C-alpha positions in Angstrom: -17.9 13.5 -10.6 -16.2 10.5 -12.1 -15.4 8.7 -9.1 -19.6 8.6 -9.5 -20.4 7.5 -12.8 -17.7 4.8 -12.9 -18.2 3.0 -9.4 -21.4 3.2 -8.8 -23.4 -0.2 -8.1 -20.9 -1.5 -9.2 -19.3 -5.3 -7.7 -15.7 -4.4 -6.6 -13.3 -6.7 -4.7 -10.8 -5.2 -2.1 -8.2 -7.9 -1.8 -6.5 -7.7 1.5 -9.2 -5.3 2.0 -9.5 -5.3 6.4 -5.9 -3.8 6.8 -4.6 0.0 6.4 -5.2 0.8 2.2 -7.8 -1.9 1.8 -10.2 -0.7 4.6 -9.7 3.5 3.6 -10.6 2.2 0.4 -13.1 0.5 1.3 -14.6 3.6 3.0 -14.2 5.3 0.0 -16.5 3.1 -2.3 -19.0 2.5 0.0 -19.6 6.4 -0.1 -19.0 6.2 -3.8 -21.9 3.9 -4.1 -20.6 0.9 -4.9 -20.6 -2.5 -4.2 -18.3 -3.6 -2.8 -16.6 -7.3 -1.1 -13.6 -7.7 1.3 -11.4 -10.1 0.6 -8.3 -10.3 4.0 -6.8 -13.4 5.5 -6.8 -11.8 8.6 -3.0 -14.1 8.3 -1.4 -12.9 12.6 0.7 -9.1 12.4 -0.1 -8.8 8.5 -2.2 -6.1 9.5 -5.8 -7.7 8.5 -8.1 -5.3 11.7 -12.1 -6.1 11.4 -12.1 -2.9 13.7 -10.9 -1.2 10.4 -14.9 -1.3 8.3 -16.5 -1.3 11.7 -18.8 1.1 10.7 -19.1 0.7 7.4 -20.2 -3.1 7.3 -23.3 -3.5 7.0 -22.3 -2.2 3.9 -19.5 -4.7 2.8 -19.7 -8.0 1.9 -16.2 -9.9 3.9 -14.9 -12.7 3.0 -11.9 -14.0 5.8 -9.9 -16.1 3.3 -6.7 -16.4 1.6 -5.2 -15.3 -1.2 -3.1 -19.0 -1.2 -6.8 -20.8 -1.6 -7.6 -21.4 -5.3 -11.2 -22.1 -4.4 -12.0 -19.0 -2.8 -10.0 -17.5 -5.1 -11.8 -18.3 -8.4 -15.6 -17.7 -6.3 -14.5 -14.0 -5.1 -13.3 -12.4 -8.7 -16.1 -13.9 -10.1 -18.6 -11.2 -11.1 -16.5 -8.2 -9.6 -16.5 -4.8 -12.2 -13.3 -3.8 -10.5 -10.6 -5.0 -7.6 -8.2 -3.5 -6.3 -5.9 -5.8 -5.3 -3.8 -5.0 -2.7 -3.3 -8.9 -0.3 0.7 -9.4 -0.4 3.2 -10.4 2.4 4.5 -6.7 2.4 7.6 -7.0 5.4 11.2 -5.9 3.8 13.1 -7.5 7.1 10.9 -10.6 7.0 11.4 -11.9 2.8 15.5 -11.6 3.5 14.2 -13.9 6.2 11.5 -16.6 5.4 11.9 -15.8 2.0 9.4 -19.2 1.1 6.8 -17.3 2.8 7.1 -13.9 0.7 7.6 -16.9 -2.3 4.5 -18.1 -1.6 1.9 -15.2 -1.4 3.7 -12.4 -3.6 4.5 -15.3 -6.3 2.1 -18.3 -5.9 -0.6 -16.2 -4.8 -0.8 -13.8 -7.5 -0.4 -16.3 -9.8 -3.9 -17.9 -8.3 -5.2 -14.6 -8.4 -4.9 -14.3 -12.1 -5.7 -17.6 -13.4 -9.3 -17.1 -11.5 -9.1 -14.3 -13.1 -8.5 -14.9 -16.9 -10.5 -18.4 -16.0 -13.5 -16.6 -14.8 -13.4 -12.9 -15.6 -11.7 -11.9 -18.1 -13.6 -8.7 -18.7 -12.1 -7.0 -15.0 -10.4 -4.4 -14.5 -7.3 -4.6 -11.8 -5.7 -1.9 -9.9 -2.6 -3.7 -9.1 -0.6 -2.3 -5.1 2.6 -1.9 -6.9 5.9 -0.6 -4.6 8.9 1.6 -4.9 11.3 -1.3 -3.0 11.2 -2.5 -7.0 13.4 0.2 -7.5 16.1 -0.3 -4.9 19.2 2.1 -5.0 18.6 5.1 -7.1 20.1 6.0 -10.1 19.0 9.2 -10.6 15.7 11.1 -8.2 13.3 12.3 -8.3 13.2 8.3 -10.1 10.6 8.3 -12.9 8.8 4.5 -13.9 11.8 4.6 -16.8 14.7 3.7 -14.3 15.7 0.2 -13.7 14.3 -1.8 -11.4 17.0 -3.6 -9.3 15.2 -4.5 -5.7 17.3 -5.4 -2.0 15.3 -7.3 -1.4 13.2 -10.8 -2.1 10.1 -8.5 -1.2 10.7 -6.3 -3.8 11.9 -8.4 -6.3 8.6 -10.8 -5.8 6.5 -7.8 -5.8 8.6 -7.5 -9.2 8.0 -9.9 -10.2 4.0 -10.2 -9.8 3.9 -7.0 -11.7 5.2 -8.4 -14.9 2.8 -11.2 -14.4 0.0 -8.4 -14.3 1.3 -6.8 -17.1 1.8 -10.4 -18.8 -1.7 -11.3 -18.4 -3.0 -7.8 -19.9 -1.1 -8.3 -23.2 -2.3 -11.8 -23.7 -5.5 -12.4 -22.0 -6.4 -8.6 -22.8 -6.9 -8.6 -18.6 -6.9 -4.8 -18.1 -4.7 -4.1 -14.7 -2.6 -1.3 -13.9 0.0 -1.1 -11.2 0.8 1.8 -8.5 4.3 2.0 -7.4 3.3 3.3 -3.9 5.6 5.0 -1.7 5.8 5.1 2.1 2.6 5.6 3.1 1.0 6.6 6.5 -2.0 7.7 8.0 -5.0 5.7 10.3 -6.2 2.1 10.5 -2.9 1.3 9.5 -1.3 -2.3 12.1 0.8 -0.9 15.2 1.7 -3.7 17.0 5.0 -3.8 15.5 7.6 -1.6 12.4 7.6 -4.1 9.8 5.5 -2.9 7.7 5.3 1.1 7.9 8.1 2.2 10.5 6.6 6.1 10.0 3.5 4.2 11.8 5.1 2.5 13.9 7.0 6.0 15.2 3.6 7.0 16.3 3.1 4.7 18.6 6.2 5.0 20.1 5.8 8.4 20.8 2.4 8.4 22.0 3.7 5.7 24.8 6.5 8.0 25.0 8.8 5.9 24.0 12.5 6.5 21.8 12.2 6.5 19.1 15.9 5.4 17.3 16.9 7.0 14.0 20.0 5.0 12.4 22.9 6.6 11.4 22.6 10.6 10.9 19.6 10.0 9.5 20.1 12.3 6.4 17.9 10.4 3.8 15.5 12.2 1.9 12.0 10.3 1.8 9.0 11.1 0.2 5.3 10.5 2.6 2.2 9.9 1.6 -1.5 10.1 3.3 -2.9 7.6 3.2 -6.6 9.8 2.1 -4.4 10.4 -1.3 -3.1 7.2 -2.3 -6.7 5.8 -2.1 -7.5 8.8 -4.5 -4.5 7.8 -6.9 -6.4 4.4 -6.8 -9.7 5.3 -8.0 -8.5 7.4 -10.6 -7.0 4.9 -11.8 -9.5 2.3 -12.1 -11.5 5.3 -13.8 -9.0 5.9 -16.3 -8.9 3.7 -18.9 -5.3 5.0 -20.1 -4.0 3.4 -17.4 -4.2 -0.5 -17.8 -0.8 -1.2 -19.5 0.7 0.5 -17.1 2.8 1.3 -14.5 2.9 4.9 -11.9 4.8 6.3 -9.3 3.0 7.7 -6.4 4.8 10.4 -4.5 4.1 14.0 -2.2 6.6 16.2 -4.1 7.9 17.0 -0.6 10.3 14.9 0.3 11.5 15.4 3.8 14.7 14.4 5.2 14.1 11.3 8.1 15.1 13.1 11.2 13.1 16.1 10.5 10.1 13.7 9.4 11.1 11.9 13.4 11.0 15.5 14.7 7.8 16.2 13.2 6.0 13.2 14.9 7.3 13.9 18.4 5.7 17.2 17.6 2.3 16.5 16.7 2.5 13.1 19.8 3.5 16.0 22.3 5.5 13.0 23.6 8.6 11.0 22.9 11.6 11.3 22.2 14.6 10.1 19.7 18.1 8.8 19.6 20.8 8.1 17.0 22.3 4.5 16.8 24.0 2.8 14.1 22.3 0.6 11.5 21.8 -2.6 12.5 23.1 -5.3 9.6 20.0 -6.1 8.8 18.8 -2.5 8.1 21.8 -2.3 6.3 21.5 -4.4 3.7 18.4 -2.9 2.7 18.7 0.5 3.1 18.2 1.9 -0.6 19.4 5.9 0.7 17.3 8.8 -0.7 14.2 7.8 -2.7 12.1 10.7 -4.4 9.2 10.2 -6.8 8.3 11.7 -10.1 5.0 11.5 -10.2 4.4 13.3 -13.3 2.9 10.4 -15.6 0.4 9.5 -13.6 -0.8 13.3 -12.8 -0.2 14.2 -16.6 -3.2 10.5 -17.2 -5.3 11.7 -13.9 -4.7 15.4 -12.7 -3.7 13.3 -9.3 -2.2 15.7 -6.9 -1.6 14.7 -3.1 -3.5 16.6 -1.0 -2.7 16.6 2.3 0.5 18.0 3.8 2.6 15.6 6.3 2.1 18.3 8.6 -1.3 17.7 8.8 -1.3 14.2 7.7 0.9 13.4 11.3 -2.0 15.5 13.0 -5.2 13.7 12.0 -3.3 10.5 12.7 -2.1 10.7 15.9 -5.9 12.3 16.5 -7.6 8.8 15.5 -5.3 6.6 17.6 -5.8 8.7 20.7 -9.3 8.2 19.7 -8.4 4.7 18.7 -5.8 4.0 21.0 -7.3 -0.2 21.8 -8.2 -1.6 19.0 -4.5 -1.1 17.8 -2.3 -1.4 20.3 
């Protein structure tokens, strides 16, 4: 297996590693016999959860520190073969309400990180977590990587800037960096206290609690969803593929679904809850992008990646996980 060869006994750092994607990646890397270090600030409400790595805590080194802490970052990047760089402020709405926090983490934090790599580890390979939010409203679908990027919120602008920082350091300083523009991702180990960082996971909580999911407008916009295991696999493939560095790639599902149909699937998987249609609130309408369907052909051609978990299967697994560990996330 290409993963085993590439990651066995390698020193790997995951920023944001106690969060949703980071912790799922940590589990896979432990399986691949990598030496896994985790960095996470455990900021309130941001999704970091020590329970996410409870069953692998003896096989990981967890460091509670902030991306904006220069001394910590300088120390943690040293000696690493790979860094899966996921730490970020990820709320679209919060970025518009508190733009300077988003700038501080997603721009300044990334510059601190890249400067640390330049000074202390220029040979490291970085797999950066980009976002579909960098594109904004689409001129055509499915969207490929050549589509212009005009984000509709501060978060998207700053994530786009950070991606450009990475490619600049790749070109000028020879630091290998690639970016995966992540689709809507769902699954186990996501924070479930609010809906700011992943609406699908929040809907699952509402349904499990027998609550009401609010659908803005008619819910006819098309969306793409990826199960977290498929996304983690994509990150591992990107890191293992020398041809990925210096490039950005979309992830997607190949099977977009209407938002209203997604809600119905969530309710069916949970076996409880209901939905109601309500008018769009202004703060959501201002940053709504409409249909989003991703073309992931470029990444598939390079790595052979294709999503394996269907939406129905992924929802069933996610519901099962949260029913089992509800007290750790509610």
